VOBA-1610 file (N, C-alpha, C; in pm, whole numbers, padded with zeros to 5 digits, always signed):
BEGIN
Met-01445-01833-01136Met-01384-01896-01020Met-01442-01839-00892Lys-01447-01922-00790Lys-01475-01873-00655Lys-01341-01863-00583Ile-01308-01740-00541Ile-01177-01712-00483Ile-01190-01679-00336Leu-01119-01751-00252Leu-01117-01720-00109Leu-00999-01626-00084Leu-01028-01511-00030Leu-00926-01411+00002Leu-00916-01398+00153Ala-00801-01428+00208Ala-00777-01415+00352Ala-00690-01294+00376Ser-00740-01198+00454Ser-00665-01075+00476Ser-00690-01018+00614Asp-00582-00984+00683Asp-00592-00913+00811Asp-00616-00765+00789Ala-00601-00719+00666Ala-00627-00579+00631Ala-00753-00572+00546Trp-00854-00508+00602Trp-00981-00494+00530Trp-01057-00377+00590Tyr-01167-00343+00526Tyr-01245-00230+00579Tyr-01283-00254+00724Pro-01289-00148+00807Pro-01282-00004+00774Pro-01140+00054+00767Gln-01035-00030+00764Gln-00900+00022+00749Gln-00886+00096+00616Ile-00805+00202+00616Ile-00778+00278+00495Ile-00629+00272+00467Asn-00591+00194+00367Asn-00450+00186+00328Asn-00441+00128+00188Gly-00320+00125+00133Gly-00301+00078-00002Gly-00334-00069-00020Val-00311-00150+00083Val-00342-00293+00073Val-00492-00312+00055Val-00571-00245+00138Val-00717-00259+00132Val-00769-00208-00002Arg-00719-00092-00046Arg-00766-00036-00174Arg-00732-00129-00289Thr-00611-00185-00288Thr-00571-00275-00395Thr-00658-00400-00398Leu-00674-00465-00285Leu-00752-00588-00280Leu-00897-00564-00320Asn-00954-00453-00275Asn-01094-00427-00307Asn-01113-00395-00455Arg-01020-00321-00515Arg-01033-00290-00657Arg-01017-00415-00742Val-00926-00504-00703Val-00911-00631-00774Val-01040-00712-00763Arg-01096-00714-00643Arg-01223-00786-00623Arg-01333-00729-00712Glu-01345-00597-00716Glu-01448-00533-00798Glu-01429-00564-00946Glu-01305-00557-00993Glu-01277-00585-01134Glu-01313-00729-01171Leu-01274-00823-01086Leu-01297-00963-01120Leu-01443-01004-01099Glu-01510-00944-01002Glu-01652-00973-00986Glu-01732-00922-01106Ala-01686-00812-01165Ala-01752-00760-01285Ala-01736-00857-01402Gln-01633-00943-01396Gln-01612-01043-01499Gln-01682-01175-01467Gly-01751-01182-01353Gly-01827-01301-01317Gly-01764-01389-01212His-01645-01354-01166His-01582-01431-01059His-01645-01395-00924Val-01627-01482-00826Val-01689-01464-00694Val-01579-01463-00588Phe-01586-01365-00496Phe-01491-01357-00386Phe-01561-01386-00254Glu-01495-01463-00171Glu-01534-01480-00031Glu-01415-01431+00052Val-01439-01333+00138Val-01331-01271+00213Val-01336-01312+00359Ile-01224-01360+00412Ile-01210-01384+00556Ile-01127-01268+00611Cys-01187-01189+00700Cys-01125-01064+00746Cys-01155-01042+00895Pro-01092-00944+00958Pro-01105-00927+01104Pro-01247-00903+01155Glu-01333-00841+01074Glu-01467-00808+01125Glu-01550-00933+01155Gln-01504-01048+01111Gln-01576-01174+01135Gln-01536-01240+01267Phe-01444-01176+01341Phe-01392-01236+01465Phe-01391-01132+01577Arg-01375-01180+01698Arg-01339-01089+01807Arg-01197-01041+01780Thr-01170-00916+01812Thr-01040-00859+01778Thr-00979-00786+01898Phe-00851-00756+01886Phe-00783-00670+01983Phe-00699-00571+01904Pro-00673-00451+01958Pro-00595-00351+01884Pro-00451-00397+01866Cys-00398-00373+01748Cys-00257-00405+01722Cys-00168-00320+01813Pro-00074-00381+01885Pro+00016-00304+01971Pro+00089-00196+01890Ser+00089-00076+01943Ser+00150+00044+01882Ser+00075+00095+01761Tyr-00034+00027+01722Tyr-00112+00073+01607Tyr-00259+00035+01630Pro-00326+00101+01726Pro-00459+00058+01769Pro-00566+00067+01660Glu-00540+00144+01552Glu-00638+00154+01445Glu-00653+00023+01368Ile-00556-00068+01385Ile-00561-00196+01314Ile-00610-00305+01409Pro-00728-00365+01382Pro-00776-00474+01467Pro-00717-00608+01423Leu-00676-00689+01518Leu-00623-00821+01489Leu-00719-00927+01543Ala-00744-01029+01463Ala-00839-01133+01500Ala-00785-01217+01615Ile-00875-01253+01707Ile-00841-01340+01820Ile-00878-01483+01784Leu-00780-01574+01786Leu-00800-01717+01759Leu-00883-01740+01632Pro-00842-01689+01518Pro-00921-01709+01396Pro-00923-01853+01348Gly-00833-01938+01401Gly-00831-02077+01359Gly-00949-02159+01410Leu-01017-02110+01516Leu-01131-02185+01572Leu-01246-02187+01470Gly-01286-02304+01430Gly-01396-02317+01335Gly-01359-02280+01192Leu-01230-02252+01168Leu-01189-02207+01036Leu-01207-02315+00929Ala-01175-02439+00964Ala-01187-02547+00866Ala-01329-02558+00813Arg-01428-02554+00903Arg-01568-02563+00859Arg-01603-02445+00769Arg-01553-02326+00805Arg-01584-02206+00727Arg-01526-02217+00586Ile-01400-02260+00577Ile-01337-02271+00446Ile-01403-02379+00362Glu-01432-02492+00424Glu-01495-02601+00350Glu-01634-02562+00302Ala-01707-02483+00379Ala-01839-02437+00338Ala-01831-02341+00219Ile-01722-02266+00210Ile-01705-02173+00098Ile-01685-02249-00033Gly-01610-02358-00029Gly-01588-02438-00149Gly-01515-02362-00258Ala-01405-02297-00221Ala-01333-02211-00315Ala-01259-02291-00421Asp-01236-02227-00535Asp-01154-02284-00642Asp-01008-02245-00627Ala-00982-02137-00552Ala-00844-02092-00529Ala-00840-02014-00399Ile-00725-02019-00331Ile-00708-01950-00204Ile-00589-01855-00215His-00613-01728-00177His-00505-01630-00174His-00495-01570-00034Ile-00375-01570+00021Ile-00349-01515+00153Ile-00273-01384+00134Ala-00337-01274+00173Ala-00282-01141+00142Ala-00190-01086+00249Thr-00202-01134+00373Thr-00128-01074+00484Thr-00072-01181+00575Glu+00026-01141+00657Glu+00094-01236+00745Glu+00047-01227+00889Gly-00072-01172+00914Gly-00126-01159+01049Gly-00196-01285+01096Pro-00274-01276+01205Pro-00339-01395+01260Pro-00427-01470+01160Ile-00503-01398+01079Ile-00589-01464+00980Ile-00504-01531+00873Gly-00405-01459+00822Gly-00317-01518+00723Gly-00249-01643+00775Leu-00202-01638+00899Leu-00137-01755+00959Leu-00232-01873+00971Ala-00355-01844+01014Ala-00453-01952+01034Ala-00487-02020+00902Val-00508-01942+00797Val-00543-02001+00667Val-00422-02071+00607Arg-00302-02014+00625Arg-00180-02081+00579Arg-00167-02218+00644Asn-00185-02225+00775Asn-00170-02351+00847Asn-00275-02453+00802Tyr-00396-02405+00775Tyr-00502-02493+00725Tyr-00460-02556+00592Cys-00408-02473+00501Cys-00369-02521+00368Cys-00251-02617+00376Val-00150-02582+00456Val-00031-02666+00467Val-00067-02802+00526Lys-00150-02802+00627Lys-00189-02927+00693Lys-00260-03022+00596Arg-00337-02965+00503Arg-00416-03047+00410Arg-00351-03060+00272Gly-00232-03001+00256Gly-00163-03011+00129Gly-00231-02934+00016Leu-00299-02825+00049Leu-00371-02748-00052Leu-00282-02637-00109Pro-00288-02615-00239Pro-00210-02506-00298Pro-00273-02371-00263Phe-00188-02271-00246Phe-00236-02135-00221Phe-00131-02038-00270Thr-00172-01913-00285Thr-00079-01807-00322Thr-00078-01701-00212Thr+00029-01621-00211Thr+00040-01512-00115Thr+00083-01386-00190Ser+00084-01275-00121Ser+00136-01150-00179Ser+00219-01078-00074Tyr+00321-01006-00123Tyr+00412-00935-00034Tyr+00378-00787-00042His+00284-00744+00041His+00237-00605+00040His+00322-00514+00128Thr+00373-00569+00238Thr+00430-00485+00344Thr+00569-00533+00380Arg+00660-00440+00394Arg+00795-00477+00437Arg+00794-00496+00588Phe+00735-00608+00627Phe+00711-00638+00769Phe+00839-00636+00852Pro+00952-00694+00805Pro+01073-00691+00889Pro+01118-00550+00923Glu+01113-00459+00823Glu+01153-00321+00847Glu+01052-00249+00936Tyr+00923-00273+00915Tyr+00819-00211+00998Tyr+00837-00252+01144Leu+00857-00383+01166Leu+00871-00434+01302Leu+00994-00376+01369Ser+01105-00369+01297Ser+01229-00317+01353Ser+01218-00168+01385Ala+01136-00094+01308Ala+01117+00048+01335Ala+01039+00073+01463Arg+00959-00027+01504Arg+00873-00009+01621Arg+00926-00078+01746Leu+00997-00188+01727Leu+01043-00268+01840Leu+01191-00303+01820Pro+01263-00334+01929Pro+01404-00371+01916Pro+01420-00514+01865Val+01373-00537+01741Val+01379-00669+01679Val+01466-00660+01555Pro+01571-00743+01544Pro+01657-00737+01425Pro+01578-00764+01297Val+01612-00692+01191Val+01545-00712+01062Val+01561-00857+01015Ser+01673-00919+01045Ser+01698-01057+01002Ser+01596-01154+01060Trp+01550-01128+01182Trp+01447-01214+01242Trp+01317-01202+01164Gly+01284-01078+01127Gly+01162-01058+01050Gly+01166-01130+00917Tyr+01282-01127+00850Tyr+01293-01197+00722Tyr+01288-01348+00739Ala+01342-01398+00849Ala+01334-01543+00875Ala+01187-01585+00887Phe+01107-01505+00957Phe+00964-01536+00969Phe+00895-01528+00833Met+00927-01422+00756Met+00860-01404+00627Met+00895-01516+00530Arg+01019-01561+00530Arg+01056-01674+00444Arg+00977-01798+00483Trp+00967-01822+00614Trp+00891-01938+00662Trp+00745-01927+00621Phe+00688-01808+00637Phe+00546-01790+00607Phe+00516-01814+00459His+00596-01757+00371His+00566-01761+00228His+00620-01884+00156Arg+00710-01960+00219Arg+00776-02070+00150Arg+00678-02171+00088Pro+00569-02211+00154Pro+00481-02313+00093Pro+00395-02259-00021Ala+00392-02128-00042Ala+00304-02070-00144Ala+00349-02113-00284Lys+00252-02140-00371Lys+00283-02173-00510Lys+00336-02051-00584Ala+00292-01932-00542Ala+00342-01808-00601Ala+00331-01698-00497Ile+00435-01612-00492Ile+00434-01494-00406Ile+00425-01372-00499Met+00314-01301-00492Met+00292-01188-00583Met+00362-01064-00530Val+00444-01002-00617Val+00526-00887-00580Val+00501-00774-00679Ala+00494-00651-00627Ala+00447-00538-00708Ala+00552-00478-00799Thr+00682-00486-00764Thr+00784-00419-00844Thr+00905-00509-00866Gln+00982-00477-00971Gln+01101-00555-01002Gln+01210-00535-00897Ser+01225-00413-00844Ser+01329-00391-00744Ser+01296-00464-00614Met+01169-00470-00578Met+01129-00546-00460Met+01151-00695-00483Lys+01125-00739-00604Lys+01146-00879-00639Lys+01294-00917-00624Arg+01382-00829-00672Arg+01526-00855-00659Arg+01569-00858-00513Glu+01515-00768-00432Glu+01549-00766-00290Glu+01507-00895-00221Leu+01387-00943-00254Leu+01338-01065-00190Leu+01417-01187-00238Glu+01454-01189-00365Glu+01538-01299-00414Glu+01671-01301-00339Ala+01727-01185-00313Ala+01853-01177-00237Ala+01835-01225-00093Gln+01711-01217-00042Gln+01681-01262+00094Gln+01642-01410+00098Gly+01645-01478-00017Gly+01619-01621-00019Gly+01476-01661-00052Phe+01395-01568-00101Phe+01257-01601-00139Phe+01256-01665-00278Glu+01161-01756-00298Glu+01145-01823-00427Glu+01000-01811-00473Asn+00974-01855-00594Asn+00838-01854-00651Asn+00777-01713-00656Leu+00860-01613-00684Leu+00813-01475-00693Leu+00755-01448-00831Val+00638-01384-00836Val+00574-01352-00964Val+00531-01205-00962Asp+00513-01149-01080Asp+00479-01007-01094Asp+00330-00984-01070Trp+00301-00874-01001Trp+00162-00829-00983Trp+00165-00678-00967Thr+00141-00606-01075Thr+00149-00461-01073Thr+00029-00400-01002Arg+00017-00269-01004Arg-00095-00198-00941Arg-00163-00109-01044Gly-00278-00056-01008Gly-00351+00033-01097Gly-00392+00160-01025Val-00456+00249-01099Val-00503+00375-01041Val-00632+00415-01111Asp-00723+00474-01037Asp-00850+00522-01091Asp-00828+00661-01150Thr-00803+00666-01279Thr-00771+00795-01343Thr-00896+00879-01368Ala-01014+00822-01350Ala-01136+00902-01360Ala-01161+00978-01230Leu-01124+00916-01117Leu-01140+00981-00987Leu-01026+01080-00961Phe-00903+01033-00978Phe-00786+01118-00951Phe-00747+01189-01080Arg-00768+01319-01084Arg-00750+01396-01207Arg-00710+01540-01171Pro-00636+01607-01258Pro-00592+01743-01228Pro-00704+01844-01214Asp-00817+01821-01284Asp-00925+01919-01280Asp-01028+01892-01171Ala-00994+01807-01073Ala-01085+01785-00960Ala-01097+01914-00879Pro-01207+01933-00804Pro-01219+02052-00718Pro-01100+02063-00624Lys-01064+02184-00590Lys-00947+02208-00505Lys-00989+02221-00358Ala-00963+02115-00281Ala-01010+02109-00143Ala-00944+02212-00053Leu-00820+02249-00083Leu-00745+02338+00006Leu-00753+02484-00034Ala-00835+02516-00134Ala-00840+02652-00186Ala-00878+02754-00077Asp-00973+02716+00009Asp-01021+02811+00111Asp-00914+02845+00215Leu-00811+02760+00228Leu-00708+02784+00329Leu-00606+02888+00283Asp-00607+02917+00155Asp-00516+03018+00100Asp-00371+02993+00143Leu-00325+02870+00124Leu-00190+02833+00164Leu-00088+02886+00066Pro+00029+02930+00116Pro+00136+02975+00027Pro+00181+02862-00066Arg+00211+02898-00190Arg+00260+02801-00287Arg+00413+02799-00285Pro+00471+02685-00324Pro+00407+02561-00366Pro+00356+02480-00246Ile+00251+02402-00270Ile+00197+02314-00166Ile+00261+02177-00182His+00336+02137-00078His+00402+02006-00075His+00309+01910-00001Leu+00268+01804-00067Leu+00162+01716-00017Leu+00216+01577+00016Tyr+00171+01524+00130Tyr+00193+01383+00164Tyr+00056+01321+00188Val+00034+01201+00134Val-00090+01127+00158Val-00053+00987+00203Gly-00113+00941+00313Gly-00088+00805+00359Gly-00102+00794+00510Arg-00070+00677+00561Arg-00076+00655+00705Arg+00027+00743+00774Val-00011+00794+00889Val+00081+00878+00967Val+00139+00788+01076Ala+00246+00720+01039Ala+00307+00621+01128Ala+00458+00626+01110Val+00530+00580+01211Val+00676+00596+01215Val+00745+00532+01095Glu+00692+00418+01047Glu+00760+00351+00936Glu+00747+00426+00804Lys+00659+00526+00799Lys+00642+00605+00677Lys+00746+00717+00666Asn+00824+00740+00772Asn+00936+00834+00767Asn+00890+00977+00734Ile+00771+01015+00778Ile+00714+01146+00744Ile+00797+01260+00799Lys+00861+01237+00912Lys+00941+01343+00975Lys+01051+01391+00881Ala+01104+01302+00797Ala+01208+01342+00702Ala+01156+01448+00605Phe+01027+01444+00575Phe+00963+01546+00491Phe+00936+01673+00570Leu+00879+01659+00688Leu+00836+01775+00765Leu+00954+01859+00814Glu+01070+01799+00830Glu+01189+01872+00876Glu+01256+01954+00765Leu+01218+01932+00641Leu+01283+02002+00531Leu+01251+02152+00532Pro+01350+02237+00510Pro+01325+02382+00502Pro+01276+02419+00362Leu+01147+02401+00335Leu+01090+02422+00203Leu+01011+02553+00196Pro+01011+02617+00082Pro+00923+02733+00065Pro+00779+02687+00051Gly+00683+02778+00069Gly+00543+02742+00053Gly+00486+02672+00174Ser+00411+02564+00151Ser+00335+02497+00257Ser+00355+02346+00253Lys+00331+02284+00368Lys+00333+02138+00378Lys+00196+02092+00427Val+00142+01987+00362Val+00011+01933+00398Val+00023+01782+00412Val-00031+01730+00523Val-00033+01585+00547Val-00179+01539+00547Val-00211+01449+00454Val-00346+01393+00443Val-00340+01248+00490Gly-00406+01219+00599Gly-00403+01083+00653Gly-00410+01085+00804Asp-00418+00966+00861Asp-00426+00954+01006Asp-00342+00835+01049Gly-00315+00827+01178Gly-00235+00717+01229Gly-00178+00749+01364Pro-00104+00653+01422Pro-00059+00666+01561Pro+00042+00778+01584Gln+00107+00829+01480Gln+00208+00933+01498Gln+00152+01073+01473Arg+00025+01083+01439Arg-00028+01214+01401Arg-00019+01316+01514Ala-00062+01281+01634Ala-00062+01377+01746Ala+00079+01427+01774Glu+00176+01336+01771Glu+00315+01373+01797Glu+00367+01471+01692Leu+00344+01439+01564Leu+00395+01525+01457Leu+00321+01658+01451Gln+00192+01655+01481Gln+00114+01779+01479Gln+00162+01875+01587Ala+00201+01821+01701Ala+00252+01905+01809Ala+00392+01958+01776Glu+00474+01876+01709Glu+00611+01915+01678Glu+00619+02011+01561Phe+00522+02001+01469Phe+00525+02085+01348Phe+00392+02162+01335Pro+00371+02264+01417Pro+00243+02336+01418Pro+00214+02412+01288Asp+00316+02438+01207Asp+00294+02511+01082Asp+00246+02421+00969Val+00246+02290+00991Val+00202+02195+00889Val+00051+02176+00899Thr-00016+02168+00786Thr-00161+02144+00782Thr-00187+01994+00782Phe-00255+01945+00886Phe-00295+01805+00896Phe-00446+01798+00872Thr-00487+01725+00771Thr-00629+01721+00734Thr-00704+01599+00786Gly-00631+01498+00833Gly-00696+01372+00867Gly-00713+01287+00741Ala-00770+01168+00757Ala-00788+01075+00645Ala-00901+01122+00554Lys-00884+01103+00424Lys-00984+01139+00324Lys-01003+01021+00229Gln-01121+01014+00168Gln-01151+00908+00073Gln-01227+00963-00046Gly-01227+00888-00155Gly-01312+00919-00270Gly-01285+01057-00328Glu-01393+01126-00363Glu-01383+01257-00427Glu-01311+01357-00336Glu-01329+01342-00205Glu-01263+01434-00113Glu-01111+01415-00117Leu-01067+01290-00127Leu-00924+01264-00139Leu-00871+01318-00271Ala-00946+01295-00379Ala-00904+01345-00510Ala-00890+01496-00509Ala-00980+01564-00437Ala-00976+01710-00429Ala-00853+01759-00353His-00804+01681-00258His-00682+01719-00186His-00558+01699-00274Tyr-00555+01588-00348Tyr-00444+01570-00442Tyr-00438+01687-00541Ala-00554+01721-00596Ala-00560+01825-00699Ala-00519+01962-00646Ser-00517+01979-00514Ser-00480+02107-00454Ser-00329+02126-00445Gly-00253+02017-00458Gly-00109+02024-00436Gly-00030+02065-00558Asp+00099+02088-00537Asp+00192+02120-00645Asp+00297+02011-00665Val+00333+01943-00556Val+00431+01835-00564Val+00398+01734-00455Phe+00419+01606-00486Phe+00390+01500-00390Phe+00521+01450-00331Val+00530+01451-00199Val+00652+01407-00130Val+00627+01271-00067Phe+00709+01174-00106Phe+00694+01035-00061Phe+00820+00995+00015Pro+00823+01016+00148Pro+00946+00994+00224Pro+00971+00851+00269Ser+00877+00760+00242Ser+00889+00624+00292Ser+01006+00550+00227Arg+01075+00471+00309Arg+01179+00381+00260Arg+01137+00235+00272Thr+01015+00210+00318Thr+00975+00073+00350Thr+00856+00022+00271Asp+00793+00103+00187Asp+00680+00055+00108Asp+00727-00039-00002Thr+00642-00133-00040Thr+00676-00224-00149Thr+00635-00166-00283Phe+00545-00069-00284Phe+00502-00007-00410Phe+00480+00143-00391Gly+00376+00179-00317Gly+00343+00320-00300Gly+00230+00361-00393Leu+00112+00303-00372Leu-00004+00332-00457Leu-00035+00481-00463Val-00008+00553-00354Val-00037+00696-00349Val+00042+00774-00454Met+00157+00722-00496Met+00233+00792-00600Met+00158+00792-00732Leu+00092+00680-00764Leu+00011+00674-00886Leu-00107+00771-00877Glu-00172+00775-00760Glu-00284+00867-00742Glu-00239+01012-00757Ala-00122+01043-00703Ala-00069+01178-00714Ala-00039+01213-00860Met+00027+01124-00932Met+00062+01152-01072Met-00062+01163-01159Ala-00164+01080-01131Ala-00289+01092-01204Ala-00354+01228-01181Ser-00324+01288-01066Ser-00376+01421-01032Ser-00285+01533-01083Gly-00179+01496-01154Gly-00089+01595-01211Gly+00024+01638-01121Leu+00051+01563-01014Leu+00157+01600-00921Leu+00285+01520-00948Pro+00398+01588-00969Pro+00526+01517-00976Pro+00564+01466-00837Val+00649+01364-00833Val+00682+01295-00708Val+00827+01321-00670Ala+00849+01350-00542Ala+00984+01358-00485Ala+00998+01246-00383Ala+01105+01166-00395Ala+01119+01049-00307Ala+01264+01009-00296Phe+01290+00915-00206Phe+01421+00853-00196Phe+01435+00746-00305Pro+01555+00713-00350Pro+01574+00610-00452Pro+01567+00470-00393Val+01445+00424-00365Val+01420+00295-00301Val+01313+00221-00381Pro+01294+00089-00356Pro+01190+00015-00428Pro+01055+00087-00420Gly+00985+00086-00529Gly+00862+00163-00542Gly+00892+00285-00627Pro+00948+00391-00569Pro+00986+00507-00651Pro+01082+00472-00765Leu+01178+00382-00741Leu+01270+00344-00847Leu+01197+00279-00964Asp+01090+00207-00936Asp+01017+00135-01040Asp+00914+00223-01111Ile+00857+00319-01039Ile+00745+00396-01093Ile+00788+00532-01146Val+00885+00594-01080Val+00917+00734-01104Val+01047+00754-01180Asp+01144+00670-01156Asp+01281+00697-01200Asp+01295+00703-01353Gly+01355+00809-01402Gly+01396+00817-01541Gly+01288+00844-01644Val+01167+00881-01601Val+01059+00904-01698Val+01004+01046-01692Gly+01071+01135-01619Gly+01032+01275-01619Gly+00908+01308-01540Val+00872+01223-01441Val+00752+01248-01362Val+00784+01273-01214Gly+00914+01275-01181Gly+00953+01297-01043Gly+01103+01298-01031Ala+01149+01313-00909Ala+01293+01318-00881Ala+01324+01234-00759Leu+01432+01155-00770Leu+01476+01070-00660Leu+01615+01113-00617Asn+01633+01124-00486Asn+01763+01165-00435Asn+01772+01128-00288Glu+01890+01087-00244Glu+01910+01062-00101Glu+01897+01191-00021Asp+01913+01305-00084Asp+01880+01434-00024Asp+01738+01469-00068Leu+01640+01442+00019Leu+01500+01458-00019Leu+01468+01603-00056Gly+01534+01698+00008Gly+01512+01838-00024Gly+01548+01870-00168Leu+01661+01814-00216Leu+01700+01834-00355Leu+01600+01770-00449Ala+01549+01653-00411Ala+01448+01586-00494Ala+01322+01672-00506Val+01280+01732-00395Val+01162+01818-00397Val+01185+01938-00490Gly+01301+02002-00477Gly+01331+02118-00559Gly+01332+02088-00707Glu+01375+01967-00743Glu+01376+01928-00884Glu+01237+01888-00931Ala+01164+01814-00847Ala+01033+01764-00888Ala+00931+01875-00911Val+00935+01979-00829Val+00834+02083-00837Val+00838+02157-00972Arg+00947+02143-01046Arg+00960+02211-01175Arg+00910+02126-01292Leu+00870+02003-01267Leu+00830+01912-01375Leu+00686+01936-01420Ala+00658+01893-01542Ala+00528+01922-01605Ala+00418+01831-01552Pro+00307+01887-01502Pro+00194+01806-01456Pro+00137+01717-01566Glu+00139+01763-01690Glu+00082+01684-01801Glu+00158+01553-01820Arg+00288+01557-01804Arg+00369+01436-01819Arg+00335+01335-01709Cys+00310+01385-01588Cys+00274+01297-01475Cys+00142+01226-01504Arg+00046+01301-01553Arg-00085+01244-01586Arg-00072+01136-01695Glu+00005+01163-01797Glu+00024+01068-01906Glu+00085+00938-01855His+00180+00950-01764His+00245+00831-01710His+00148+00747-01627Ala+00065+00813-01548Ala-00032+00740-01465Ala-00135+00666-01548Leu-00167+00716-01666Leu-00266+00652-01752Leu-00222+00513-01799Lys-00093+00481-01784Lys-00043+00350-01826Lys-00080+00239-01728Tyr-00123+00277-01607Tyr-00153+00179-01503Tyr-00305+00160-01491Ser-00352+00039-01517Ser-00497+00014-01509Ser-00527-00094-01405Trp-00641-00080-01340Trp-00684-00181-01244Trp-00725-00311-01315Thr-00770-00300-01439Thr-00806-00421-01514Thr-00684-00510-01535Ala-00572-00449-01576Ala-00450-00527-01594Ala-00403-00586-01462Cys-00412-00509-01355Cys-00374-00557-01221Cys-00457-00679-01182Ala-00589-00671-01203Ala-00679-00781-01166Ala-00652-00906-01249Glu-00624-00888-01377Glu-00601-01004-01463Glu-00469-01072-01429Met-00368-00994-01389Met-00243-01055-01344Met-00265-01136-01217Phe-00345-01081-01125Phe-00378-01152-01002Phe-00443-01286-01034Leu-00540-01284-01124Leu-00614-01405-01161Leu-00520-01509-01221Glu-00432-01466-01311Glu-00339-01559-01376Glu-00240-01620-01276Asn-00210-01547-01170Asn-00113-01597-01072Asn-00172-01698-00974Leu-00303-01706-00964Leu-00367-01797-00869Leu-00335-01943-00901Ser-00340-02027-00799Ser-00314-02170-00815Ser-00443-02247-00783Pro-00516-02292-00884Pro-00645-02357-00858Pro-00632-02482-00771Leu-00733-02505-00687Leu-00733-02621-00599Leu-00764-02749-00676His-00840-02734-00785His-00886-02853-00859His-00825-02852-00999
//
């Protein structure tokens, strides 16, 4: 199949959405499928308000019809609800073409965390955006139930995978030279207000705290918590080496739809401490690889005692091949 992927999140952005989409693309291209990606780098852009690291396309609808028709895709998938996603959605709706979407980001909660906008308004927009889709791909069962309660229909399963060859307990230890007190409590991800990182950094924990990632809140948190080690964003083997340096992974977010970093952490032998919310409830709860508690400090104290071997075994159950094949099965062919 030739698959048109429309996404406002693409390289050089570093986040779970980009990593997921790219790994699915790599898996399916290895099987002979072809991807054509419409992304921000193909347009003039402006920085996203309050998040300048994210470029947003300016008037992506101009000339879009010719571009899509020239691609001649067999299926269209819209990954994000930004300007590009909106433009491709409108193109499909106007012409009566089937398409699929995916729910990667809890946009209503993100928007409400940054601006005085009621969460209900965000959900009204999201229902409108996704309603014409033949299928809305959702990563977890708890997220699926939440969206059903919000009035979404046509929800289908689309799990995630992890590169267990890259993320492994025996990777080189990137933080060894810093001689940080143990245990090392690790966070990996965007450093932004919706990630709730402050809830982790405020905890009175023994040992050390390390934040791997970058984002608009980094300067503020680095100034407020001078004892925390901030490494900036890492990728590939360097990222794997930072995971392998930790003792426990702390995931303070309440707004993620999945939390790909939790799989990477467990593949590296790190137990997970998190709040009991969608994502952690689906991946971590009840299988001996982490602890969930509304008191995040208690969750950390319980998780740090768990066996790294069990975490690794659990992560091995998630493959990118299965993720890619689910994506392919969920598509709605144009012809």
